[in-house]
DOSETOR-877916 format. One record per atom (N, C-alpha, C): residue number from 0; atom name; x, y, z. Coordinates in steps of 0.05 Angstrom, whole numbers. Atoms other than C-alpha are relative to their C-alpha. Example, Ala and Ser with C-alpha at 12.3 -4.5 7.8 and 13.67 -1.06 7.14 Angstrom:
2
REC pos site   east  north     up
REC   0    N     18    -24      0
REC   0   CA    246    -90    156
REC   0    C     18     24      0
REC   1    N    -16    -24     -1
REC   1   CA    273    -21    143
REC   1    C    -15     22     14
This chain:
231
REC pos site   east  north     up
REC   0    N     17    -24      0
REC   0   CA      0      0      0
REC   0    C     18     25      0
REC   1    N    -16    -25      1
REC   1   CA     28     68    -18
REC   1    C     -6     17     24
REC   2    N      3    -16    -23
REC   2   CA     39    117     38
REC   2    C    -24     19     -2
REC   3    N     22    -19      3
REC   3   CA    -11    166     10
REC   3    C    -27    -13      5
REC   4    N     25     14     -4
REC   4   CA    -66    114     10
REC   4    C     -4     -6     30
REC   5    N      1      6    -29
REC   5   CA    -49     95     83
REC   5    C     -8     26     15
REC   6    N      7    -25    -13
REC   6   CA    -51    168    104
REC   6    C    -29      8     -4
REC   7    N     28     -7      5
REC   7   CA   -118    178     71
REC   7    C    -18    -17     17
REC   8    N     16     17    -17
REC   8   CA   -145    118    108
REC   8    C      0      8     29
REC   9    N     -2     -9    -28
REC   9   CA   -120    143    175
REC   9    C    -14     26      4
REC  10    N     12    -26     -3
REC  10   CA   -150    211    161
REC  10    C    -30     -1      0
REC  11    N     29      2      0
REC  11   CA   -221    185    159
REC  11    C    -11     11     26
REC  12    N      9    -13    -24
REC  12   CA   -261    227    208
REC  12    C    -13    -19     20
REC  13    N     13     16    -22
REC  13   CA   -281    197    275
REC  13    C    -22     16     11
REC  14    N     23    -14    -12
REC  14   CA   -346    212    309
REC  14    C      7     13     26
REC  15    N     -2    -14    -26
REC  15   CA   -348    262    366
REC  15    C     29      2      9
REC  16    N    -28     -3     -8
REC  16   CA   -274    278    366
REC  16    C      2     20     24
REC  17    N     -4    -19    -22
REC  17   CA   -251    311    432
REC  17    C     11     27    -11
REC  18    N     -9    -27      9
REC  18   CA   -236    386    427
REC  18    C     30      2     -3
REC  19    N    -27     -7      5
REC  19   CA   -170    411    400
REC  19    C     18    -24     -7
REC  20    N    -16     22      8
REC  20   CA   -147    343    375
REC  20    C     11      3    -28
REC  21    N     -8     -5     27
REC  21   CA   -142    367    303
REC  21    C      2    -25    -17
REC  22    N      0     25     15
REC  22   CA   -157    297    278
REC  22    C     22    -19      8
REC  23    N    -22     18     -9
REC  23   CA    -96    268    314
REC  23    C    -11    -23     17
REC  24    N      7     22    -17
REC  24   CA    -99    202    351
REC  24    C     21     -2     22
REC  25    N    -18      3    -23
REC  25   CA    -70    193    421
REC  25    C     -6    -27     13
REC  26    N      2     26    -12
REC  26   CA    -57    126    454
REC  26    C     18     -2     25
REC  27    N    -15      3    -25
REC  27   CA    -33    106    523
REC  27    C      1    -29      8
REC  28    N     -3     28     -8
REC  28   CA     -6     40    549
REC  28    C    -10     -3     29
REC  29    N     12      3    -26
REC  29   CA    -54     28    607
REC  29    C      5    -28     11
REC  30    N     -5     27    -11
REC  30   CA    -50    -31    655
REC  30    C    -13    -23    -15
REC  31    N     14     21     14
REC  31   CA   -100    -70    613
REC  31    C      6      1    -30
REC  32    N     -7     -1     28
REC  32   CA    -67    -53    547
REC  32    C     -4     28    -12
REC  33    N      2    -26     14
REC  33   CA    -67      3    496
REC  33    C    -29     10     -2
REC  34    N     26    -11      3
REC  34   CA   -126     50    496
REC  34    C      2     28    -10
REC  35    N      0    -27     11
REC  35   CA   -146    114    461
REC  35    C     -3     20     23
REC  36    N      2    -22    -20
REC  36   CA   -140    180    499
REC  36    C     -5     26    -14
REC  37    N      4    -27     11
REC  37   CA   -156    254    489
REC  37    C     28     12     -7
REC  38    N    -27    -11      4
REC  38   CA    -84    278    498
REC  38    C     19    -11     21
REC  39    N    -21      6    -19
REC  39   CA    -18    262    533
REC  39    C     17     24      3
REC  40    N    -17    -24     -6
REC  40   CA     18    320    567
REC  40    C     27     -9      8
REC  41    N    -28      6     -7
REC  41   CA     93    310    565
REC  41    C     11     25     14
REC  42    N     -5    -25    -16
REC  42   CA    114    358    621
REC  42    C     27     12     -5
REC  43    N    -25    -15      1
REC  43   CA    167    411    616
REC  43    C      8      5     30
REC  44    N     -9     -5    -27
REC  44   CA    209    413    680
REC  44    C    -10    -21     20
REC  45    N     10     21    -17
REC  45   CA    178    349    708
REC  45    C      3    -27    -14
REC  46    N     -4     27     11
REC  46   CA    179    274    697
REC  46    C    -26    -15     -6
REC  47    N     25     15      4
REC  47   CA    109    246    706
REC  47    C    -17     11    -23
REC  48    N     18     -9     21
REC  48   CA     61    248    647
REC  48    C    -27      4     11
REC  49    N     28     -3     -6
REC  49   CA    -10    272    650
REC  49    C    -16     -8    -24
REC  50    N     16     10     23
REC  50   CA    -59    234    606
REC  50    C    -29      5      6
REC  51    N     29     -4     -2
REC  51   CA   -132    253    594
REC  51    C    -14    -20    -17
REC  52    N     16     19     15
REC  52   CA   -181    200    574
REC  52    C    -19     15    -18
REC  53    N     19    -13     18
REC  53   CA   -232    214    520
REC  53    C    -24     10     16
REC  54    N     24    -10    -15
REC  54   CA   -287    260    548
REC  54    C    -26    -14     -8
REC  55    N     26     13      5
REC  55   CA   -355    227    555
REC  55    C    -21     14     17
REC  56    N     22    -14    -14
REC  56   CA   -417    268    572
REC  56    C     10     19     21
REC  57    N    -11    -21    -17
REC  57   CA   -378    325    602
REC  57    C     15    -11     24
REC  58    N    -17     13    -21
REC  58   CA   -336    277    644
REC  58    C     26     -7    -13
REC  59    N    -26      8     10
REC  59   CA   -262    265    637
REC  59    C     17    -12     23
REC  60    N    -18     12    -20
REC  60   CA   -211    221    673
REC  60    C     28      9     -6
REC  61    N    -28     -8      2
REC  61   CA   -140    246    685
REC  61    C     17    -20     15
REC  62    N    -19     17    -14
REC  62   CA    -82    201    702
REC  62    C     27     15      2
REC  63    N    -28     -8     -2
REC  63   CA    -14    221    729
REC  63    C     16    -26     -3
REC  64    N    -11     26      9
REC  64   CA     30    169    697
REC  64    C     30      1      2
REC  65    N    -28      3      0
REC  65   CA    100    147    712
REC  65    C     10    -10    -28
REC  66    N    -10      8     26
REC  66   CA    145    133    652
REC  66    C      3    -30     -3
REC  67    N      1     29      2
REC  67   CA    144     59    669
REC  67    C    -28    -10     -5
REC  68    N     28      6      7
REC  68   CA     69     62    652
REC  68    C    -17     -6     25
REC  69    N     17      3    -24
REC  69   CA     47     55    725
REC  69    C    -16     25      4
REC  70    N     19    -22     -4
REC  70   CA    -11     98    746
REC  70    C     -3      6     30
REC  71    N      1     -5    -29
REC  71   CA      1    127    816
REC  71    C    -24     17      8
REC  72    N     22    -18     -7
REC  72   CA    -58    175    812
REC  72    C    -20      0    -23
REC  73    N     21     -1     19
REC  73   CA   -125    177    777
REC  73    C    -23     17     12
REC  74    N     22    -16     -9
REC  74   CA   -182    228    782
REC  74    C    -21      4    -21
REC  75    N     23     -4     18
REC  75   CA   -251    236    751
REC  75    C    -10     28      5
REC  76    N      8    -28     -2
REC  76   CA   -274    307    736
REC  76    C    -23      6    -19
REC  77    N     19    -12     18
REC  77   CA   -331    346    706
REC  77    C     15     20    -17
REC  78    N    -14    -17     19
REC  78   CA   -305    381    644
REC  78    C    -18     23     -9
REC  79    N     15    -24      7
REC  79   CA   -330    452    634
REC  79    C     -1      5    -29
REC  80    N      1     -8     28
REC  80   CA   -350    482    568
REC  80    C     24     17     -7
REC  81    N    -23    -16      9
REC  81   CA   -296    515    527
REC  81    C     -4     29      6
REC  82    N      1    -29     -6
REC  82   CA   -281    586    551
REC  82    C     22     13    -16
REC  83    N    -21    -11     17
REC  83   CA   -244    620    494
REC  83    C      4     30      5
REC  84    N     -7    -28     -2
REC  84   CA   -209    687    493
REC  84    C     28      6     -8
REC  85    N    -26     -8      9
REC  85   CA   -150    720    458
REC  85    C     17    -23     -9
REC  86    N    -15     22     11
REC  86   CA   -130    656    423
REC  86    C      4    -23     20
REC  87    N     -3     20    -20
REC  87   CA   -132    616    488
REC  87    C    -28    -14      5
REC  88    N     25     14     -7
REC  88   CA   -184    563    508
REC  88    C      5    -15     26
REC  89    N     -2     13    -26
REC  89   CA   -196    539    579
REC  89    C    -24    -18      4
REC  90    N     21     18     -8
REC  90   CA   -236    479    602
REC  90    C      3     -4     30
REC  91    N     -1      3    -29
REC  91   CA   -252    481    676
REC  91    C     -2    -29      8
REC  92    N      2     26    -11
REC  92   CA   -242    418    717
REC  92    C    -11      2     28
REC  93    N     12     -1    -27
REC  93   CA   -286    407    778
REC  93    C     -7    -28      9
REC  94    N      7     26    -13
REC  94   CA   -302    350    826
REC  94    C    -16      6     25
REC  95    N     17     -3    -23
REC  95   CA   -357    345    878
REC  95    C     -8     29      5
REC  96    N     10    -27     -2
REC  96   CA   -380    415    862
REC  96    C     21     21      5
REC  97    N    -22    -20     -5
REC  97   CA   -311    447    873
REC  97    C     19      1    -24
REC  98    N    -19     -3     23
REC  98   CA   -267    475    818
REC  98    C     28     -9      9
REC  99    N    -27     11     -7
REC  99   CA   -200    438    818
REC  99    C     22     10    -18
REC 100    N    -21     -9     19
REC 100   CA   -164    468    758
REC 100    C    -11      4    -27
REC 101    N      8     -3     28
REC 101   CA   -166    472    683
REC 101    C     19    -13    -19
REC 102    N    -17      8     23
REC 102   CA   -140    447    617
REC 102    C      2     24    -19
REC 103    N     -4    -24     16
REC 103   CA   -110    502    575
REC 103    C     10     -8    -28
REC 104    N     -7      5     28
REC 104   CA   -108    498    500
REC 104    C      4     26    -15
REC 105    N     -6    -23     18
REC 105   CA    -86    545    444
REC 105    C    -16     -4    -25
REC 106    N     14      2     25
REC 106   CA   -129    560    384
REC 106    C     18     -9    -22
REC 107    N    -17      9     22
REC 107   CA   -102    521    325
REC 107    C      8     23    -19
REC 108    N    -10    -21     18
REC 108   CA    -58    565    282
REC 108    C     11     24     14
REC 109    N    -10    -24    -14
REC 109   CA    -42    616    336
REC 109    C     31     -1      3
REC 110    N    -29      3     -3
REC 110   CA     29    588    349
REC 110    C     12    -15    -24
REC 111    N    -10     17     22
REC 111   CA     38    535    295
REC 111    C    -19      5    -24
REC 112    N     17     -6     23
REC 112   CA     13    555    225
REC 112    C    -14    -25    -12
REC 113    N     12     24     11
REC 113   CA     -2    482    208
REC 113    C      0    -22     22
REC 114    N     -1     19    -22
REC 114   CA    -17    445    273
REC 114    C    -13    -27     -8
REC 115    N     10     27      6
REC 115   CA    -28    369    269
REC 115    C     -6    -16     25
REC 116    N      4     15    -25
REC 116   CA    -27    346    342
REC 116    C    -17     17     20
REC 117    N     17    -15    -19
REC 117   CA    -71    366    402
REC 117    C     14     24     10
REC 118    N    -13    -26     -8
REC 118   CA    -58    439    419
REC 118    C     -7      6     29
REC 119    N      3     -3    -29
REC 119   CA    -60    430    495
REC 119    C     27     10     11
REC 120    N    -26    -12    -10
REC 120   CA     -8    475    529
REC 120    C      5     -5     29
REC 121    N     -6      5    -28
REC 121   CA    -18    461    603
REC 121    C    -25    -13     13
REC 122    N     21     11    -18
REC 122   CA    -58    425    657
REC 122    C      5     11     28
REC 123    N     -3    -10    -27
REC 123   CA    -71    458    724
REC 123    C    -19    -16     18
REC 124    N     15     14    -20
REC 124   CA    -94    417    784
REC 124    C      8      9     28
REC 125    N     -5     -9    -28
REC 125   CA   -101    444    855
REC 125    C     23     19      1
REC 126    N    -19    -22      1
REC 126   CA    -60    506    837
REC 126    C     28     -9     -9
REC 127    N    -26      9     11
REC 127   CA     -3    464    807
REC 127    C     -3     -2    -30
REC 128    N      1     -1     29
REC 128   CA      8    480    733
REC 128    C     22    -17    -12
REC 129    N    -20     16     15
REC 129   CA     42    430    687
REC 129    C     -1      9    -29
REC 130    N     -3     -9     28
REC 130   CA     67    458    621
REC 130    C      5    -24    -18
REC 131    N     -2     23     18
REC 131   CA     60    409    563
REC 131    C     19      7    -23
REC 132    N    -19     -4     22
REC 132   CA    113    400    509
REC 132    C    -16      3    -26
REC 133    N     11     -4     26
REC 133   CA     93    428    441
REC 133    C     22      7    -19
REC 134    N    -20     -6     20
REC 134   CA    130    436    376
REC 134    C    -13      6    -27
REC 135    N     12     -7     26
REC 135   CA    114    471    310
REC 135    C      5    -23    -20
REC 136    N     -3     20     21
REC 136   CA    102    422    254
REC 136    C      1    -29      9
REC 137    N     -2     27    -11
REC 137   CA    100    361    300
REC 137    C    -21    -18    -12
REC 138    N     19     20     10
REC 138   CA     67    299    270
REC 138    C      1    -25     18
REC 139    N     -1     22    -20
REC 139   CA     89    250    325
REC 139    C     13     11     25
REC 140    N    -11     -5    -26
REC 140   CA    100    262    399
REC 140    C     -3    -26     16
REC 141    N      0     26    -14
REC 141   CA    120    199    437
REC 141    C     17      2     25
REC 142    N    -15      2    -24
REC 142   CA    144    184    507
REC 142    C      7    -29      6
REC 143    N     -9     27    -10
REC 143   CA    185    124    530
REC 143    C      8      3     29
REC 144    N     -8     -1    -28
REC 144   CA    212    107    598
REC 144    C     24     18      5
REC 145    N    -25    -15     -3
REC 145   CA    276    146    584
REC 145    C      1     26    -14
REC 146    N     -2    -25     16
REC 146   CA    261    202    535
REC 146    C    -26      7    -13
REC 147    N     23    -10     16
REC 147   CA    211    243    496
REC 147    C     10      4    -29
REC 148    N     -8      0     29
REC 148   CA    211    240    420
REC 148    C    -20     16    -16
REC 149    N     17    -16     18
REC 149   CA    185    288    368
REC 149    C      9     -4    -29
REC 150    N     -5     -1     29
REC 150   CA    181    280    293
REC 150    C    -17     23    -11
REC 151    N     14    -23     11
REC 151   CA    163    344    257
REC 151    C      5      2    -30
REC 152    N     -3     -6     29
REC 152   CA    152    364    185
REC 152    C      7     29     -3
REC 153    N    -10    -27      2
REC 153   CA    194    424    171
REC 153    C     10      6    -29
REC 154    N    -10     -7     27
REC 154   CA    222    461    111
REC 154    C     25    -18     -5
REC 155    N    -22     17      6
REC 155   CA    268    411     79
REC 155    C     -5    -29      7
REC 156    N      7     28     -5
REC 156   CA    234    348    105
REC 156    C     -6     -6     29
REC 157    N      6     10    -27
REC 157   CA    224    307    168
REC 157    C     24      4     19
REC 158    N    -21     -4    -20
REC 158   CA    264    323    231
REC 158    C     -8    -15     26
REC 159    N      3     16    -24
REC 159   CA    273    279    293
REC 159    C     15     13     23
REC 160    N    -13    -10    -24
REC 160   CA    288    305    363
REC 160    C     -6    -18     23
REC 161    N      3     15    -24
REC 161   CA    299    267    427
REC 161    C      8     17     24
REC 162    N     -4    -17    -24
REC 162   CA    295    300    496
REC 162    C      2    -18     24
REC 163    N      1     13    -26
REC 163   CA    313    277    565
REC 163    C    -26     10     14
REC 164    N     25     -8    -12
REC 164   CA    250    279    609
REC 164    C      1     28     13
REC 165    N      2    -26    -11
REC 165   CA    230    350    626
REC 165    C     17     22    -13
REC 166    N    -18    -19     12
REC 166   CA    284    383    584
REC 166    C    -11     12    -25
REC 167    N      9    -14     24
REC 167   CA    273    433    529
REC 167    C     21      0    -23
REC 168    N    -21      1     20
REC 168   CA    340    426    492
REC 168    C      3    -29     -9
REC 169    N     -2     28      8
REC 169   CA    343    363    449
REC 169    C     28    -12      4
REC 170    N    -25     14     -3
REC 170   CA    397    312    464
REC 170    C     11     -9    -27
REC 171    N     -8      7     27
REC 171   CA    397    293    390
REC 171    C    -20     12    -19
REC 172    N     17    -11     22
REC 172   CA    370    324    326
REC 172    C      9    -12    -26
REC 173    N     -7     12     26
REC 173   CA    368    288    259
REC 173    C    -20     10    -20
REC 174    N     17    -11     22
REC 174   CA    341    315    193
REC 174    C      0    -20    -23
REC 175    N      2     15     25
REC 175   CA    323    287    125
REC 175    C    -10    -29      4
REC 176    N     11     26     -4
REC 176   CA    281    230    150
REC 176    C    -20     -8    -21
REC 177    N     20     10     18
REC 177   CA    231    188    112
REC 177    C    -22    -14     15
REC 178    N     23     13    -12
REC 178   CA    162    161    127
REC 178    C     -9    -23    -19
REC 179    N      8     24     16
REC 179   CA    140     91    103
REC 179    C    -22    -14     15
REC 180    N     21     15    -13
REC 180   CA     79     48    117
REC 180    C     12    -22     17
REC 181    N     -9     21    -18
REC 181   CA     86     -1    175
REC 181    C    -24    -13     12
REC 182    N     24     12    -10
REC 182   CA     28    -48    186
REC 182    C    -23     19     -2
REC 183    N     22    -19      0
REC 183   CA    -31     -6    207
REC 183    C      8     28     10
REC 184    N    -10    -26     -9
REC 184   CA     13     54    224
REC 184    C     21     11    -19
REC 185    N    -21    -13     16
REC 185   CA     73     93    200
REC 185    C     27     -3     14
REC 186    N    -27      1    -10
REC 186   CA    148     85    209
REC 186    C     16     25    -10
REC 187    N    -17    -22      7
REC 187   CA    195    145    211
REC 187    C     29     -9      3
REC 188    N    -28     10      0
REC 188   CA    268    130    194
REC 188    C     20     23     -4
REC 189    N    -22    -20      1
REC 189   CA    330    172    205
REC 189    C     27    -14      2
REC 190    N    -27     12     -2
REC 190   CA    404    156    197
REC 190    C     20     21      9
REC 191    N    -20    -18    -10
REC 191   CA    465    185    231
REC 191    C     25    -16      7
REC 192    N    -26     12     -6
REC 192   CA    538    161    228
REC 192    C     -2    -31      3
REC 193    N      2     29     -1
REC 193   CA    520     89    214
REC 193    C    -23    -11     17
REC 194    N     23      8    -17
REC 194   CA    461     87    263
REC 194    C    -26      5    -15
REC 195    N     27     -2     12
REC 195   CA    390     76    239
REC 195    C    -20      3     22
REC 196    N     21     -5    -19
REC 196   CA    334    106    280
REC 196    C    -27     -4    -13
REC 197    N     26      7     11
REC 197   CA    265     78    268
REC 197    C    -22      3     22
REC 198    N     22     -4    -18
REC 198   CA    202    103    303
REC 198    C    -26    -11    -14
REC 199    N     24     12     11
REC 199   CA    140     60    290
REC 199    C    -23      8     18
REC 200    N     24     -8    -15
REC 200   CA     73     89    311
REC 200    C    -24    -14    -12
REC 201    N     23     15      9
REC 201   CA     14     42    305
REC 201    C    -26     14      6
REC 202    N     26    -12     -4
REC 202   CA    -58     63    298
REC 202    C    -18    -21     14
REC 203    N     17     19    -15
REC 203   CA   -104     31    349
REC 203    C     15    -14     22
REC 204    N    -12     15    -23
REC 204   CA    -78    -24    395
REC 204    C     28     -9     -6
REC 205    N    -27     10      7
REC 205   CA    -11    -34    360
REC 205    C     22     12     17
REC 206    N    -22    -12    -15
REC 206   CA     29     14    403
REC 206    C     22     11    -17
REC 207    N    -22    -12     15
REC 207   CA     95     44    383
REC 207    C     27     -6     13
REC 208    N    -27      8    -10
REC 208   CA    170     33    390
REC 208    C     21     17    -14
REC 209    N    -25    -12     11
REC 209   CA    237     69    380
REC 209    C     20    -23      0
REC 210    N    -21     20      3
REC 210   CA    290     22    353
REC 210    C     24     13    -13
REC 211    N    -25    -10     11
REC 211   CA    363     41    340
REC 211    C     17    -24     -7
REC 212    N    -17     22      9
REC 212   CA    406     -6    299
REC 212    C     26     11    -12
REC 213    N    -25     -7     14
REC 213   CA    477     -5    272
REC 213    C     11    -25    -13
REC 214    N     -9     23     14
REC 214   CA    500    -52    218
REC 214    C    -18    -24      3
REC 215    N     19     22     -3
REC 215   CA    437    -93    227
REC 215    C     -3    -10     28
REC 216    N      1      9    -28
REC 216   CA    449   -102    302
REC 216    C    -16     20     16
REC 217    N     17    -17    -16
REC 217   CA    397    -75    350
REC 217    C     17     11     24
REC 218    N    -15    -13    -22
REC 218   CA    431    -25    397
REC 218    C    -19     10     22
REC 219    N     19    -11    -19
REC 219   CA    368      2    432
REC 219    C    -28     -5     -9
REC 220    N     29      2      5
REC 220   CA    294    -13    436
REC 220    C    -15     11     23
REC 221    N     16    -13    -21
REC 221   CA    245     30    475
REC 221    C    -29      1     -9
REC 222    N     28     -2      7
REC 222   CA    170     18    472
REC 222    C    -11     27     10
REC 223    N     13    -24     -9
REC 223   CA    126     79    476
REC 223    C    -18     -5     24
REC 224    N     18      1    -22
REC 224   CA     88     93    540
REC 224    C    -27     14     -8
REC 225    N     23    -15     11
REC 225   CA     41    143    506
REC 225    C     10     15    -25
REC 226    N     -8    -15     24
REC 226   CA     40    179    439
REC 226    C    -24     12    -13
REC 227    N     20    -13     17
REC 227   CA      1    226    394
REC 227    C     11      0    -28
REC 228    N     -9      1     28
REC 228   CA      4    217    319
REC 228    C    -20     14    -18
REC 229    N     18    -13     19
REC 229   CA    -24    259    262
REC 229    C    -12    -21    -18
REC 230    N     13     19     18
REC 230   CA    -73    224    216
REC 230    C     -6     14    -27
């Protein structure tokens, strides 16, 4: 199957998409296996991830998630209506009649002229604000136990960046990547000094993995804990 045909298939609209997803798909490795989510917040300046389940009837579940995929905290909230203003969108979070915080999004196109992933910039709970990692042109944002990964479409082609948890400066940056079909998902491939970097993002229950090889020998394999992929 040609890549264009696969992309067209993945782009088929889903019913009742959560707000600000921009057609992207987010998946999280929960204790009972992979499941769809609204978004995964990869925190700046912190280690634990925050994952929001798909909203249902103005209710949403948030998990604070360790990078080993364990779930030390889970909370159910009432999700308020979108409160837009000056390019910003807030969704209030309340529980048992008390406001507990908010989810802060950015109007698509305000920061990134061609956004493809959920435009959620922060999550605030009980006066603690967690800033979420965002990147212009990003088409894949993935988290493993040891690092955060971004593939973006920029002038000149695909670019790969890997970050240590919580950091804003990439530990590695590779350009001139390629995208190829991989089962029911997409594989992004980059090369550097004899090393081959391959990020496979599956659609649905397939999950995703970062694999680094050299001369055909596997040097590193890291399964994704959570990821968002453009469709």
